[in-house]
C-alpha positions in Angstrom: 4.8 -1.4 -33.3 1.1 -0.8 -33.1 -2.2 -2.5 -32.1 -5.7 -1.5 -33.3 -6.2 2.2 -32.8 -3.1 2.7 -30.6 0.6 3.5 -30.9 2.9 1.1 -29.0 6.5 2.0 -28.0 8.5 -0.6 -26.1 10.1 0.9 -22.9 11.7 -2.5 -22.0 11.8 -6.1 -23.1 12.6 -9.5 -21.5 12.3 -13.2 -22.1 9.7 -15.3 -20.3 9.9 -19.0 -19.6 12.5 -19.5 -22.3 10.1 -19.5 -25.2 8.4 -16.1 -25.2 9.7 -12.6 -25.8 7.9 -9.7 -24.2 7.9 -6.0 -25.3 6.5 -3.6 -22.7 4.9 -0.2 -23.2 4.6 1.0 -19.6 1.8 3.4 -20.7 -0.2 0.7 -22.6 0.6 -2.9 -21.9 2.7 -5.8 -23.2 3.1 -7.5 -26.6 4.1 -11.2 -26.2 5.6 -13.4 -29.0 5.5 -17.1 -28.3 8.4 -18.7 -30.2 7.4 -22.4 -29.5 5.3 -22.6 -32.7 8.2 -21.1 -34.7 10.8 -23.4 -33.2 8.7 -26.6 -33.5 6.8 -26.1 -36.7 8.3 -23.2 -38.5 5.1 -21.2 -38.2 5.0 -17.4 -38.3 5.4 -15.8 -34.9 2.2 -14.9 -33.3 1.8 -11.8 -31.2 -0.6 -11.3 -28.3 -1.3 -8.1 -26.5 -1.7 -8.1 -22.7 -3.2 -4.8 -21.3 -2.1 -3.3 -18.0 -4.1 -4.1 -14.8 -7.5 -2.4 -15.0 -6.7 -0.1 -12.0 -3.8 1.4 -13.8 -4.6 4.3 -16.1 -3.2 4.2 -19.7 -1.6 7.3 -21.2 -1.3 8.7 -24.7 2.3 9.6 -25.2 1.4 12.5 -27.5 -0.9 14.0 -24.8 1.7 13.3 -22.1 4.3 15.3 -24.0 2.0 18.3 -24.0 1.6 18.4 -20.3 3.3 21.1 -18.3 5.4 18.5 -16.5 5.5 15.5 -18.8 6.5 12.1 -17.3 8.6 9.3 -18.6 7.0 5.9 -18.0 10.1 4.6 -16.2 9.8 7.3 -13.6 6.9 5.5 -11.9 6.4 2.1 -13.5 8.4 -1.1 -14.2 7.6 -4.6 -15.5 10.0 -7.6 -15.3 10.1 -11.4 -15.0 10.8 -12.3 -11.3 11.2 -16.0 -10.5 9.3 -17.1 -13.5 6.4 -14.8 -13.1 5.8 -11.5 -14.8 5.3 -8.6 -12.3 4.4 -5.0 -12.7 5.1 -2.2 -10.2 3.4 1.2 -10.4 3.4 4.3 -8.2 -0.2 5.2 -8.1 -0.8 8.9 -8.0 2.7 9.8 -9.1 2.7 13.3 -10.6 -1.0 13.7 -9.8 -1.4 13.6 -6.0 0.7 14.9 -3.1 3.6 12.6 -2.2 2.1 11.4 1.0 -0.9 10.0 -0.9 1.2 8.0 -3.5 1.4 4.3 -3.1 3.7 1.6 -4.6 1.6 -1.3 -6.0 2.7 -4.7 -7.3 0.7 -7.0 -9.6 1.5 -10.5 -10.8 0.3 -11.8 -14.2 -1.4 -15.2 -14.3 0.5 -18.1 -16.0 -1.9 -18.0 -18.9 -1.3 -14.3 -19.3 -5.1 -13.6 -18.9 -5.3 -11.6 -15.8 -3.4 -9.6 -13.1 -3.6 -10.2 -9.4 -2.9 -7.3 -7.1 -0.4 -8.0 -4.4 1.5 -5.9 -2.0 0.9 -2.1 -1.5 3.2 0.3 0.3 2.6 4.0 1.1 5.3 6.5 0.3 4.6 8.2 3.6 5.6 4.9 5.4 8.9 4.9 3.5 9.5 8.5 4.7 8.8 7.3 8.3 11.2 4.4 8.1 14.4 4.2 10.1 16.5 4.0 7.0 15.0 7.1 5.4 15.3 9.1 8.7 18.9 7.9 9.4 20.0 9.2 6.0 18.5 12.6 6.8 16.5 12.6 3.6 13.7 15.1 3.0 10.2 13.9 2.2 10.8 13.9 -1.5 8.8 11.7 -3.8 10.9 8.6 -4.9 11.1 7.6 -8.6 12.3 4.9 -10.9 10.9 1.9 -9.1 12.7 -1.3 -10.1 11.7 -4.9 -9.3 14.3 -7.1 -7.8 15.5 -9.7 -10.3 15.2 -12.6 -7.8 13.1 -11.5 -4.8 9.3 -11.4 -4.7 7.8 -8.1 -3.7 11.1 -6.3 -3.3 11.3 -2.9 -5.1 14.3 -0.5 -5.3 13.5 3.2 -5.3 15.6 6.1 -6.3 15.7 9.2 -4.0 17.2 12.6 -5.0 18.3 14.8 -2.1 17.8 18.4 -3.1 18.5 21.6 -1.1 16.5 24.8 -1.7 18.8 27.8 -1.9 18.0 31.4 -0.7 17.0 32.2 -4.2 14.4 29.5 -4.2 16.4 27.2 -6.6 16.8 23.5 -6.0 20.4 22.3 -5.8 21.4 18.6 -6.1 23.1 17.2 -3.0 23.1 13.5 -3.4 21.1 10.5 -4.5 20.3 7.2 -2.7 18.7 3.8 -3.4 16.3 2.4 -0.9 15.3 -1.3 -0.9 11.6 -1.8 0.0 10.5 -5.3 1.1 6.8 -4.8 0.6 5.7 -8.2 2.1 7.7 -7.7 5.3 7.2 -4.0 5.4 10.9 -3.3 5.7 12.9 -0.5 4.2 16.7 -0.5 4.0 19.4 1.6 2.4 21.2 0.0 -0.5 24.8 0.1 0.5 26.3 1.2 -2.9 27.5 4.8 -2.9 26.3 7.5 -5.2 29.7 7.5 -7.0 29.3 3.8 -7.8 25.7 4.1 -9.0 25.5 7.3 -11.0 22.2 8.8 -12.2 22.7 7.7 -15.8 22.8 4.1 -14.8 19.3 4.1 -13.5 17.5 1.9 -16.0 15.5 -1.1 -15.0 17.8 -3.7 -16.5 21.1 -2.3 -15.0 19.7 -1.4 -11.6 18.0 -4.7 -11.0 21.1 -6.7 -12.0 23.4 -4.4 -9.9 21.3 -4.6 -6.7 20.7 -8.3 -6.9 24.3 -9.1 -7.7 25.5 -7.0 -4.8 23.3 -8.7 -2.3 24.9 -12.1 -3.2 
């Protein structure tokens, strides 16, 4: 898919309000197809492009792939429909600034899809200082793969990898954990599923959001 002058690749897709389909390029924005005209009048589906919030930089995938340490969009961004609203979470500064300067930010798209409103912001350094993070004995590593809760406002799940540096200077994998960050109430808690039950390869936005929300029920 493309829009004028740009290449568009969908990282995820979801339905919105029962009549729209949304395809999201986390580096560019969202393409929305409103199916009401198709269903009611048999018209051709119309697509609309919704850019990311103005504060969020866009990236060219070709240039990203040429970086010394290329990033996948899902590593630090996620968009989903939460309680009827489209929300976008991004880790500002991910891969560009020290971990203690990275923030987790949430935006909500207006009902007319014309603008984003910035909401809760949470500093990674505050996650490191939380009781849950300290009780697990986790190092101050940068979290990744933020995922919006499927049914809770301003709740984000973050994936932490526990690495141990050997005498040779190599990093060895020890374990991984999921932390639940309630950004409105500034509360961090450990998701109770074990690493064996939530292996690394399952960390996609659709699977993790469903898994976490279902477990909490």
